[in-house]
N, CA, C and O atoms as CSV, one atom per row, in Angstrom:
chain,resi,resn,atom,element,x,y,z
A,1,MET,N,N,0.841,-1.239,0.049
A,1,MET,CA,C,-0.056,-0.053,0.065
A,1,MET,C,C,0.986,1.154,0.056
A,1,MET,O,O,2.055,1.131,0.665
A,2,VAL,N,N,0.463,2.337,-0.817
A,2,VAL,CA,C,1.292,3.467,-0.830
A,2,VAL,C,C,0.928,4.478,0.363
A,2,VAL,O,O,-0.248,4.752,0.605
A,3,ASN,N,N,1.869,4.953,1.010
A,3,ASN,CA,C,1.705,5.860,2.015
A,3,ASN,C,C,1.431,7.244,1.544
A,3,ASN,O,O,2.418,7.855,1.135
A,4,ASP,N,N,0.263,7.871,1.519
A,4,ASP,CA,C,0.107,9.250,0.955
A,4,ASP,C,C,0.907,10.169,1.444
A,4,ASP,O,O,1.383,11.073,0.757
A,5,LEU,N,N,1.132,10.001,2.746
A,5,LEU,CA,C,1.876,11.182,3.488
A,5,LEU,C,C,3.454,11.383,3.167
A,5,LEU,O,O,4.067,12.450,3.195
A,6,GLU,N,N,3.906,10.238,2.889
A,6,GLU,CA,C,5.403,10.328,2.387
A,6,GLU,C,C,5.696,10.848,1.259
A,6,GLU,O,O,6.799,11.377,1.125
A,7,LYS,N,N,4.867,10.817,0.305
A,7,LYS,CA,C,5.038,11.648,-1.027
A,7,LYS,C,C,6.224,11.090,-1.868
A,7,LYS,O,O,6.789,11.764,-2.729
A,8,ARG,N,N,6.592,9.682,-1.524
A,8,ARG,CA,C,7.666,9.076,-2.240
A,8,ARG,C,C,6.873,7.993,-3.219
A,8,ARG,O,O,6.807,6.836,-2.804
A,9,TRP,N,N,6.397,8.247,-4.225
A,9,TRP,CA,C,5.738,7.527,-5.169
A,9,TRP,C,C,6.479,6.934,-6.159
A,9,TRP,O,O,7.232,7.669,-6.798
A,10,THR,N,N,6.431,5.705,-6.441
A,10,THR,CA,C,7.011,5.409,-7.880
A,10,THR,C,C,6.285,5.078,-8.864
A,10,THR,O,O,5.605,4.053,-8.828
A,11,ALA,N,N,6.312,5.956,-9.992
A,11,ALA,CA,C,5.693,5.828,-11.061
A,11,ALA,C,C,6.435,4.863,-12.133
A,11,ALA,O,O,7.552,5.101,-12.592
A,12,ASP,N,N,5.666,3.771,-12.449
A,12,ASP,CA,C,6.103,2.901,-13.359
A,12,ASP,C,C,5.934,3.131,-14.742
A,12,ASP,O,O,4.909,3.691,-15.130
A,13,ASP,N,N,6.762,2.789,-15.492
A,13,ASP,CA,C,6.659,3.254,-17.145
A,13,ASP,C,C,5.236,2.963,-17.669
A,13,ASP,O,O,4.606,3.743,-18.384
A,14,ARG,N,N,4.790,1.750,-17.236
A,14,ARG,CA,C,3.485,1.349,-17.971
A,14,ARG,C,C,2.260,2.471,-17.415
A,14,ARG,O,O,1.428,3.051,-18.113
A,15,THR,N,N,2.407,2.539,-16.283
A,15,THR,CA,C,1.410,3.609,-15.815
A,15,THR,C,C,1.442,5.073,-16.844
A,15,THR,O,O,0.551,5.585,-17.522
A,16,PHE,N,N,2.875,5.462,-16.616
A,16,PHE,CA,C,3.114,6.689,-17.443
A,16,PHE,C,C,2.590,6.636,-18.869
A,16,PHE,O,O,1.996,7.576,-19.398
A,17,HIS,N,N,2.854,5.463,-19.461
A,17,HIS,CA,C,2.559,5.534,-20.939
A,17,HIS,C,C,1.051,5.381,-21.112
A,17,HIS,O,O,0.558,5.810,-22.156
A,18,ARG,N,N,0.219,4.777,-20.133
A,18,ARG,CA,C,-1.155,4.852,-20.133
A,18,ARG,C,C,-1.674,6.238,-20.109
A,18,ARG,O,O,-2.491,6.615,-20.949
A,19,VAL,N,N,-1.252,6.962,-19.229
A,19,VAL,CA,C,-1.633,8.206,-18.920
A,19,VAL,C,C,-1.236,9.215,-20.236
A,19,VAL,O,O,-2.050,9.989,-20.739
A,20,ALA,N,N,-0.058,9.081,-20.620
A,20,ALA,CA,C,0.409,9.782,-21.753
A,20,ALA,C,C,-0.568,9.559,-23.077
A,20,ALA,O,O,-0.931,10.459,-23.834
A,21,ILE,N,N,-0.838,8.447,-23.162
A,21,ILE,CA,C,-1.679,7.900,-24.263
A,21,ILE,C,C,-2.962,8.606,-24.245
A,21,ILE,O,O,-3.406,9.297,-25.162
A,22,TYR,N,N,-3.595,8.333,-22.958
A,22,TYR,CA,C,-4.818,8.968,-22.487
A,22,TYR,C,C,-4.995,10.430,-22.945
A,22,TYR,O,O,-5.840,10.785,-23.767
A,23,VAL,N,N,-4.189,11.170,-22.383
A,23,VAL,CA,C,-4.058,12.550,-22.524
A,23,VAL,C,C,-3.937,12.933,-24.032
A,23,VAL,O,O,-4.636,13.823,-24.515
A,24,ALA,N,N,-3.055,12.254,-24.730
A,24,ALA,CA,C,-2.932,12.548,-26.250
A,24,ALA,C,C,-4.211,12.404,-26.881
A,24,ALA,O,O,-4.710,13.226,-27.649
A,25,ALA,N,N,-4.764,11.205,-26.481
A,25,ALA,CA,C,-6.028,10.966,-27.254
A,25,ALA,C,C,-7.192,11.850,-27.024
A,25,ALA,O,O,-8.014,12.130,-27.897
A,26,VAL,N,N,-7.220,12.300,-25.733
A,26,VAL,CA,C,-8.224,13.578,-25.256
A,26,VAL,C,C,-7.927,14.893,-26.134
A,26,VAL,O,O,-8.806,15.452,-26.789
A,27,LEU,N,N,-6.705,15.288,-26.078
A,27,LEU,CA,C,-6.258,16.219,-26.943
A,27,LEU,C,C,-6.560,16.056,-28.458
A,27,LEU,O,O,-7.051,16.952,-29.144
A,28,ALA,N,N,-6.263,14.983,-28.851
A,28,ALA,CA,C,-6.573,14.846,-30.496
A,28,ALA,C,C,-8.014,14.910,-30.666
A,28,ALA,O,O,-8.458,15.575,-31.602
A,29,VAL,N,N,-8.916,14.210,-29.758
A,29,VAL,CA,C,-10.323,14.256,-30.138
A,29,VAL,C,C,-10.688,15.700,-29.876
A,29,VAL,O,O,-11.559,16.121,-30.638
A,30,ALA,N,N,-10.215,16.594,-28.947
A,30,ALA,CA,C,-10.491,17.933,-28.800
A,30,ALA,C,C,-10.184,18.754,-29.952
A,30,ALA,O,O,-10.937,19.681,-30.251
A,31,ALA,N,N,-8.904,18.436,-30.781
A,31,ALA,CA,C,-8.751,19.171,-31.932
A,31,ALA,C,C,-9.556,18.642,-33.076
A,31,ALA,O,O,-9.959,19.460,-33.903
A,32,LEU,N,N,-9.834,17.401,-33.223
A,32,LEU,CA,C,-10.742,17.081,-34.176
A,32,LEU,C,C,-12.162,17.640,-33.924
A,32,LEU,O,O,-12.783,17.970,-34.935
A,33,VAL,N,N,-12.710,17.782,-32.840
A,33,VAL,CA,C,-14.098,18.370,-32.478
A,33,VAL,C,C,-13.874,19.821,-32.981
A,33,VAL,O,O,-14.818,20.258,-33.640
A,34,PHE,N,N,-12.753,20.711,-32.797
A,34,PHE,CA,C,-12.540,21.844,-33.174
A,34,PHE,C,C,-12.464,22.177,-34.563
A,34,PHE,O,O,-12.870,23.270,-34.959
A,35,VAL,N,N,-11.916,21.219,-35.428
A,35,VAL,CA,C,-11.885,21.192,-36.927
A,35,VAL,C,C,-13.235,21.111,-37.313
A,35,VAL,O,O,-13.776,21.977,-38.001
A,36,ILE,N,N,-13.914,19.887,-36.806
A,36,ILE,CA,C,-15.185,19.571,-37.458
A,36,ILE,C,C,-16.339,20.915,-37.291
A,36,ILE,O,O,-17.079,21.333,-38.182
A,37,THR,N,N,-16.226,21.461,-35.784
A,37,THR,CA,C,-16.920,22.638,-35.472
A,37,THR,C,C,-16.745,23.987,-36.396
A,37,THR,O,O,-17.638,24.755,-36.753
A,38,ALA,N,N,-15.283,24.055,-36.693
A,38,ALA,CA,C,-14.844,24.971,-37.447
A,38,ALA,C,C,-15.537,25.033,-38.946
A,38,ALA,O,O,-16.030,26.047,-39.440
A,39,ILE,N,N,-15.469,23.778,-39.539
A,39,ILE,CA,C,-15.876,23.453,-40.738
A,39,ILE,C,C,-17.438,23.679,-40.822
A,39,ILE,O,O,-17.927,24.201,-41.824
A,40,TRP,N,N,-18.250,23.257,-39.697
A,40,TRP,CA,C,-19.608,23.484,-39.786
A,40,TRP,C,C,-19.832,24.964,-39.521
A,40,TRP,O,O,-20.784,25.448,-40.133
A,41,ALA,N,N,-19.186,25.727,-38.780
A,41,ALA,CA,C,-19.439,27.179,-38.699
A,41,ALA,C,C,-19.375,27.846,-40.045
A,41,ALA,O,O,-20.289,28.467,-40.588
A,42,ALA,N,N,-18.098,27.617,-40.529
A,42,ALA,CA,C,-17.768,28.187,-41.926
A,42,ALA,C,C,-18.799,27.977,-43.027
A,42,ALA,O,O,-18.992,28.841,-43.882
A,43,GLU,N,N,-19.475,26.794,-43.000
A,43,GLU,CA,C,-20.301,26.213,-44.036
A,43,GLU,C,C,-21.915,26.752,-43.737
A,43,GLU,O,O,-22.683,26.671,-44.696
A,44,ARG,N,N,-22.292,27.135,-42.827
A,44,ARG,CA,C,-23.516,27.489,-42.256
A,44,ARG,C,C,-24.103,28.391,-43.317
A,44,ARG,O,O,-23.305,28.968,-44.055
A,45,ARG,N,N,-25.432,28.588,-43.490
A,45,ARG,CA,C,-26.098,29.481,-44.458
A,45,ARG,C,C,-26.009,30.898,-43.923
A,45,ARG,O,O,-25.824,31.850,-44.682
A,46,PRO,N,N,-26.142,31.030,-42.611
A,46,PRO,CA,C,-26.081,32.649,-42.363
A,46,PRO,C,C,-24.776,33.306,-42.553
A,46,PRO,O,O,-24.637,34.515,-42.741
A,47,CYS,N,N,-23.717,32.330,-42.486
A,47,CYS,CA,C,-22.305,32.664,-42.438
A,47,CYS,C,C,-21.671,32.651,-43.881
A,47,CYS,O,O,-20.462,32.824,-44.034
A,48,ALA,N,N,-22.551,32.433,-44.953
A,48,ALA,CA,C,-21.945,32.205,-46.307
A,48,ALA,C,C,-21.214,33.406,-46.894
A,48,ALA,O,O,-20.181,33.298,-47.554
A,49,GLY,N,N,-21.833,34.587,-46.601
A,49,GLY,CA,C,-21.164,35.682,-47.228
A,49,GLY,C,C,-20.744,36.568,-46.266
A,49,GLY,O,O,-20.706,37.759,-46.572
A,50,ALA,N,N,-20.392,36.186,-45.055
A,50,ALA,CA,C,-19.812,37.012,-44.001
A,50,ALA,C,C,-18.226,36.974,-44.199
A,50,ALA,O,O,-17.634,36.022,-44.708
A,51,GLU,N,N,-17.664,38.059,-43.759
A,51,GLU,CA,C,-16.214,38.137,-43.757
A,51,GLU,C,C,-15.635,37.205,-42.718
A,51,GLU,O,O,-14.702,36.486,-43.074
A,52,THR,N,N,-16.028,37.139,-41.612
A,52,THR,CA,C,-15.502,36.267,-40.636
A,52,THR,C,C,-16.289,34.692,-40.504
A,52,THR,O,O,-17.479,34.469,-40.728
A,53,MET,N,N,-15.386,33.839,-40.132
A,53,MET,CA,C,-16.334,32.382,-40.039
A,53,MET,C,C,-17.189,32.397,-38.729
A,53,MET,O,O,-18.216,31.723,-38.800
A,54,LEU,N,N,-16.970,33.007,-37.609
A,54,LEU,CA,C,-17.803,33.011,-36.646
A,54,LEU,C,C,-18.863,34.268,-36.648
A,54,LEU,O,O,-18.658,35.274,-35.967
A,55,CYS,N,N,-19.857,34.126,-37.370
A,55,CYS,CA,C,-20.620,35.242,-37.674
A,55,CYS,C,C,-21.889,35.575,-36.757
A,55,CYS,O,O,-22.430,36.680,-36.702
A,56,ASP,N,N,-22.287,34.383,-36.017
A,56,ASP,CA,C,-23.293,34.387,-35.127
A,56,ASP,C,C,-23.132,33.766,-33.990
A,56,ASP,O,O,-22.173,33.015,-33.811
A,57,THR,N,N,-24.130,34.016,-32.988
A,57,THR,CA,C,-23.839,33.511,-31.576
A,57,THR,C,C,-23.812,31.862,-31.558
A,57,THR,O,O,-23.037,31.283,-30.797
A,58,ALA,N,N,-24.653,31.172,-32.391
A,58,ALA,CA,C,-24.504,29.694,-32.541
A,58,ALA,C,C,-22.920,29.291,-33.041
A,58,ALA,O,O,-22.248,28.419,-32.491
A,59,ALA,N,N,-22.572,29.926,-33.939
A,59,ALA,CA,C,-21.165,29.484,-34.309
A,59,ALA,C,C,-20.244,29.719,-33.275
A,59,ALA,O,O,-19.426,28.864,-32.935
A,60,LYS,N,N,-20.342,30.980,-32.685
A,60,LYS,CA,C,-19.333,31.266,-31.476
A,60,LYS,C,C,-19.502,30.292,-30.422
A,60,LYS,O,O,-18.534,29.713,-29.928
A,61,SER,N,N,-20.773,30.076,-30.037
A,61,SER,CA,C,-20.841,29.018,-28.813
A,61,SER,C,C,-20.328,27.720,-29.168
A,61,SER,O,O,-19.558,27.128,-28.412
A,62,ALA,N,N,-20.729,27.203,-30.346
A,62,ALA,CA,C,-20.218,25.675,-30.701
A,62,ALA,C,C,-18.767,25.732,-30.712
A,62,ALA,O,O,-18.215,24.744,-30.228
A,63,ILE,N,N,-17.949,26.752,-31.193
A,63,ILE,CA,C,-16.618,26.738,-31.460
A,63,ILE,C,C,-15.879,26.584,-30.057
A,63,ILE,O,O,-14.832,25.952,-29.917
A,64,LEU,N,N,-16.617,27.297,-28.951
A,64,LEU,CA,C,-15.912,27.410,-27.577
A,64,LEU,C,C,-16.410,25.880,-26.837
A,64,LEU,O,O,-15.633,25.103,-26.284
A,65,ALA,N,N,-17.678,25.713,-26.966
A,65,ALA,CA,C,-18.295,24.568,-26.221
A,65,ALA,C,C,-17.886,23.084,-26.550
A,65,ALA,O,O,-17.931,22.155,-25.744
A,66,GLY,N,N,-17.479,23.009,-27.864
A,66,GLY,CA,C,-17.315,21.643,-28.279
A,66,GLY,C,C,-16.020,21.079,-27.679
A,66,GLY,O,O,-16.071,20.101,-26.933
A,67,PRO,N,N,-14.960,21.624,-27.962
A,67,PRO,CA,C,-13.588,21.274,-27.575
A,67,PRO,C,C,-13.486,21.509,-25.893
A,67,PRO,O,O,-12.829,20.683,-25.260
A,68,THR,N,N,-14.069,22.520,-25.243
A,68,THR,CA,C,-14.086,22.646,-23.719
A,68,THR,C,C,-14.680,21.392,-23.173
A,68,THR,O,O,-14.032,20.752,-22.345
A,69,LEU,N,N,-15.876,20.976,-23.569
A,69,LEU,CA,C,-16.605,19.769,-23.077
A,69,LEU,C,C,-15.727,18.521,-23.219
A,69,LEU,O,O,-15.731,17.665,-22.334
A,70,VAL,N,N,-14.913,18.398,-24.411
A,70,VAL,CA,C,-14.100,17.259,-24.514
A,70,VAL,C,C,-12.998,17.315,-23.524
A,70,VAL,O,O,-12.648,16.246,-23.023
A,71,LEU,N,N,-12.382,18.448,-23.158
A,71,LEU,CA,C,-11.208,18.460,-22.368
A,71,LEU,C,C,-11.721,18.435,-21.008
A,71,LEU,O,O,-10.975,17.977,-20.143
A,72,MET,N,N,-13.056,18.919,-20.629
A,72,MET,CA,C,-13.538,18.730,-19.229
A,72,MET,C,C,-13.821,17.325,-18.805
A,72,MET,O,O,-13.457,16.806,-17.750
A,73,PHE,N,N,-14.578,16.730,-19.848
A,73,PHE,CA,C,-14.813,15.171,-19.697
A,73,PHE,C,C,-13.627,14.360,-19.496
A,73,PHE,O,O,-13.509,13.484,-18.638
A,74,GLY,N,N,-12.628,14.764,-20.473
A,74,GLY,CA,C,-11.346,13.955,-20.320
A,74,GLY,C,C,-10.642,14.220,-19.076
A,74,GLY,O,O,-9.997,13.285,-18.604
A,75,GLY,N,N,-10.657,15.466,-18.392
A,75,GLY,CA,C,-10.053,15.731,-17.143
A,75,GLY,C,C,-10.833,15.126,-15.957
A,75,GLY,O,O,-10.196,14.910,-14.925
A,76,ILE,N,N,-12.185,14.821,-16.002
A,76,ILE,CA,C,-13.007,14.057,-15.160
A,76,ILE,C,C,-12.638,12.813,-15.101
A,76,ILE,O,O,-12.445,12.190,-14.057
A,77,GLY,N,N,-12.503,12.325,-16.399
A,77,GLY,CA,C,-11.982,10.808,-16.482
A,77,GLY,C,C,-10.701,10.378,-16.077
A,77,GLY,O,O,-10.464,9.219,-15.738
A,78,ALA,N,N,-9.855,11.309,-16.106
A,78,ALA,CA,C,-8.617,11.122,-15.508
A,78,ALA,C,C,-8.586,11.092,-14.002
A,78,ALA,O,O,-7.755,10.413,-13.399
A,79,PHE,N,N,-9.520,11.853,-13.378
A,79,PHE,CA,C,-9.753,12.083,-11.893
A,79,PHE,C,C,-10.403,10.764,-11.552
A,79,PHE,O,O,-9.968,10.186,-10.556
A,80,VAL,N,N,-11.336,10.234,-12.205
A,80,VAL,CA,C,-11.986,9.095,-11.816
A,80,VAL,C,C,-11.011,7.795,-11.907
A,80,VAL,O,O,-11.192,6.841,-11.150
A,81,GLN,N,N,-10.024,7.807,-12.820
A,81,GLN,CA,C,-9.046,6.753,-12.947
A,81,GLN,C,C,-8.041,6.949,-11.914
A,81,GLN,O,O,-7.399,5.964,-11.550
A,82,THR,N,N,-7.803,8.155,-11.360
A,82,THR,CA,C,-7.054,8.515,-10.248
A,82,THR,C,C,-7.682,7.814,-8.920
A,82,THR,O,O,-6.964,7.200,-8.131
A,83,TYR,N,N,-9.086,7.959,-8.741
A,83,TYR,CA,C,-9.423,7.426,-7.562
A,83,TYR,C,C,-9.512,5.851,-7.588
A,83,TYR,O,O,-9.501,5.219,-6.532
A,84,ARG,N,N,-9.595,5.265,-8.749
A,84,ARG,CA,C,-9.639,3.913,-9.050
A,84,ARG,C,C,-8.187,3.313,-8.729
A,84,ARG,O,O,-8.050,2.289,-8.060
A,85,GLU,N,N,-7.199,3.983,-9.224
A,85,GLU,CA,C,-5.880,3.650,-8.885
A,85,GLU,C,C,-5.440,3.648,-7.434
A,85,GLU,O,O,-4.738,2.789,-6.900
A,86,TRP,N,N,-6.043,4.924,-6.777
A,86,TRP,CA,C,-5.814,4.901,-5.212
A,86,TRP,C,C,-6.350,4.087,-4.539
A,86,TRP,O,O,-5.806,3.670,-3.516
A,87,ARG,N,N,-7.701,3.605,-4.997
A,87,ARG,CA,C,-8.319,2.422,-4.265
A,87,ARG,C,C,-7.425,1.138,-4.362
A,87,ARG,O,O,-7.247,0.355,-3.429
A,88,ARG,N,N,-6.884,1.029,-5.618
A,88,ARG,CA,C,-6.145,-0.380,-5.773
A,88,ARG,C,C,-4.682,-0.288,-5.013
A,88,ARG,O,O,-3.921,-1.255,-5.039
A,89,GLY,N,N,-4.357,0.873,-4.370
A,89,GLY,CA,C,-3.099,0.921,-3.832
A,89,GLY,C,C,-1.914,1.157,-4.840
A,89,GLY,O,O,-0.741,0.963,-4.521
A,90,ARG,N,N,-2.311,1.589,-6.070
A,90,ARG,CA,C,-1.244,1.776,-7.041
A,90,ARG,C,C,-0.713,3.200,-6.982
A,90,ARG,O,O,-0.955,4.012,-6.089
A,91,SER,N,N,0.105,3.404,-8.146
A,91,SER,CA,C,0.666,4.735,-8.195
A,91,SER,C,C,-0.296,5.532,-9.041
A,91,SER,O,O,-0.443,5.416,-10.258
A,92,TRP,N,N,-1.010,6.462,-8.129
A,92,TRP,CA,C,-2.176,7.189,-8.665
A,92,TRP,C,C,-1.901,8.799,-9.147
A,92,TRP,O,O,-2.599,9.405,-9.959
A,93,PRO,N,N,-0.703,9.338,-8.437
A,93,PRO,CA,C,-0.345,10.792,-8.818
A,93,PRO,C,C,-0.319,11.267,-10.296
A,93,PRO,O,O,-0.838,12.307,-10.700
A,94,ILE,N,N,0.435,10.259,-11.132
A,94,ILE,CA,C,0.381,10.693,-12.480
A,94,ILE,C,C,-0.949,10.704,-13.262
A,94,ILE,O,O,-1.051,11.279,-14.346
A,95,TRP,N,N,-1.958,10.049,-12.672
A,95,TRP,CA,C,-3.242,10.206,-13.313
A,95,TRP,C,C,-3.943,11.444,-12.826
A,95,TRP,O,O,-4.830,11.956,-13.510
A,96,GLN,N,N,-3.560,11.960,-11.621
A,96,GLN,CA,C,-4.007,13.298,-11.159
A,96,GLN,C,C,-3.369,14.276,-11.943
A,96,GLN,O,O,-4.019,15.260,-12.296
A,97,GLY,N,N,-2.077,14.135,-12.296
A,97,GLY,CA,C,-1.371,15.146,-13.016
A,97,GLY,C,C,-2.037,15.174,-14.455
A,97,GLY,O,O,-2.180,16.261,-15.016
A,98,GLY,N,N,-2.396,14.145,-14.985
A,98,GLY,CA,C,-2.897,14.191,-16.360
A,98,GLY,C,C,-4.288,14.806,-16.377
A,98,GLY,O,O,-4.567,15.495,-17.358
A,99,GLY,N,N,-5.184,14.650,-15.432
A,99,GLY,CA,C,-6.341,15.392,-15.111
A,99,GLY,C,C,-6.199,16.933,-15.040
A,99,GLY,O,O,-6.934,17.726,-15.628
A,100,TRP,N,N,-5.122,17.258,-14.219
A,100,TRP,CA,C,-4.950,18.672,-13.977
A,100,TRP,C,C,-4.315,19.426,-15.407
A,100,TRP,O,O,-4.548,20.606,-15.670
A,101,PHE,N,N,-3.579,18.635,-16.165
A,101,PHE,CA,C,-3.174,19.140,-17.401
A,101,PHE,C,C,-4.215,19.320,-18.295
A,101,PHE,O,O,-4.193,20.323,-19.010
A,102,LEU,N,N,-5.197,18.462,-18.389
A,102,LEU,CA,C,-6.220,18.580,-19.122
A,102,LEU,C,C,-7.253,19.637,-18.687
A,102,LEU,O,O,-7.888,20.204,-19.577
A,103,PHE,N,N,-7.465,19.936,-17.462
A,103,PHE,CA,C,-8.240,21.016,-16.941
A,103,PHE,C,C,-7.382,22.468,-17.390
A,103,PHE,O,O,-7.930,23.470,-17.850
A,104,THR,N,N,-6.172,22.340,-17.182
A,104,THR,CA,C,-5.384,23.530,-17.477
A,104,THR,C,C,-5.558,23.933,-18.903
A,104,THR,O,O,-5.741,25.107,-19.224
A,105,MET,N,N,-5.494,22.857,-19.833
A,105,MET,CA,C,-5.622,23.164,-21.303
A,105,MET,C,C,-7.081,23.686,-21.647
A,105,MET,O,O,-7.241,24.496,-22.560
A,106,MET,N,N,-8.164,23.193,-20.878
A,106,MET,CA,C,-9.485,23.578,-21.078
A,106,MET,C,C,-9.498,25.091,-20.573
A,106,MET,O,O,-10.062,25.883,-21.329
A,107,ILE,N,N,-9.020,25.533,-19.543
A,107,ILE,CA,C,-9.106,26.943,-19.175
A,107,ILE,C,C,-8.261,27.784,-20.104
A,107,ILE,O,O,-8.643,28.910,-20.420
A,108,VAL,N,N,-7.066,27.251,-20.576
A,108,VAL,CA,C,-6.271,28.063,-21.694
A,108,VAL,C,C,-7.057,28.281,-22.850
A,108,VAL,O,O,-7.146,29.377,-23.403
A,109,TYR,N,N,-7.742,27.046,-23.295
A,109,TYR,CA,C,-8.560,27.340,-24.415
A,109,TYR,C,C,-9.683,28.084,-24.367
A,109,TYR,O,O,-10.036,28.739,-25.348
A,110,LEU,N,N,-10.400,28.069,-23.177
A,110,LEU,CA,C,-11.445,29.109,-22.812
A,110,LEU,C,C,-10.983,30.475,-22.958
A,110,LEU,O,O,-11.657,31.303,-23.570
A,111,GLY,N,N,-9.797,30.767,-22.392
A,111,GLY,CA,C,-9.204,32.030,-22.372
A,111,GLY,C,C,-8.868,32.549,-23.512
A,111,GLY,O,O,-9.185,33.718,-23.730
A,112,ILE,N,N,-8.199,31.842,-24.428
A,112,ILE,CA,C,-7.861,32.174,-25.781
A,112,ILE,C,C,-9.182,32.335,-26.730
A,112,ILE,O,O,-9.357,33.262,-27.520
A,113,GLY,N,N,-10.021,31.315,-26.509
A,113,GLY,CA,C,-11.214,31.218,-27.634
A,113,GLY,C,C,-12.175,32.406,-26.979
A,113,GLY,O,O,-12.736,33.149,-27.784
A,114,GLY,N,N,-12.360,32.590,-25.778
A,114,GLY,CA,C,-13.320,33.604,-25.322
A,114,GLY,C,C,-12.950,34.909,-25.795
A,114,GLY,O,O,-13.811,35.686,-26.208
A,115,GLY,N,N,-11.560,35.246,-25.761
A,115,GLY,CA,C,-11.021,36.454,-26.179
A,115,GLY,C,C,-11.203,36.621,-27.741
A,115,GLY,O,O,-11.518,37.710,-28.222
A,116,SER,N,N,-11.020,35.658,-28.398
A,116,SER,CA,C,-11.227,35.821,-29.875
A,116,SER,C,C,-12.675,35.886,-30.224
A,116,SER,O,O,-13.026,36.576,-31.181
A,117,VAL,N,N,-13.371,35.350,-29.656
A,117,VAL,CA,C,-14.989,35.380,-29.911
A,117,VAL,C,C,-15.385,36.517,-29.600
A,117,VAL,O,O,-16.248,37.011,-30.326
A,118,ALA,N,N,-14.917,37.255,-28.495
A,118,ALA,CA,C,-15.561,38.293,-27.960
A,118,ALA,C,C,-15.134,39.697,-28.811
A,118,ALA,O,O,-15.881,40.670,-28.905
A,119,GLY,N,N,-13.895,39.614,-29.362
A,119,GLY,CA,C,-13.198,40.701,-30.039
A,119,GLY,C,C,-13.517,40.763,-31.615
A,119,GLY,O,O,-12.998,41.631,-32.317
């Protein structure tokens, strides 16, 4: 059993690889959702003659909400896996780090995207 107070965890390579693949997959899905949403926003009838791709509220909301939700649910999934690893007595901090990384990416995306959509 891992003693949580000592802060001397050993992260095996297998767990690290699983977390890295999970985080990369979530980031890839978020990027794919962004591309699909951007194509959808550009092809919409109200935006056909507009100068900008995000010409109305629906397009702006979709371009912000889609990848944000993917990153949020990916982070929650990492935290659920953190709890499961902790219950099994395994090395769980790497999963927690992956969850916090995904949440940080979500906040960064919202910050950059919100500034772009608003201005």
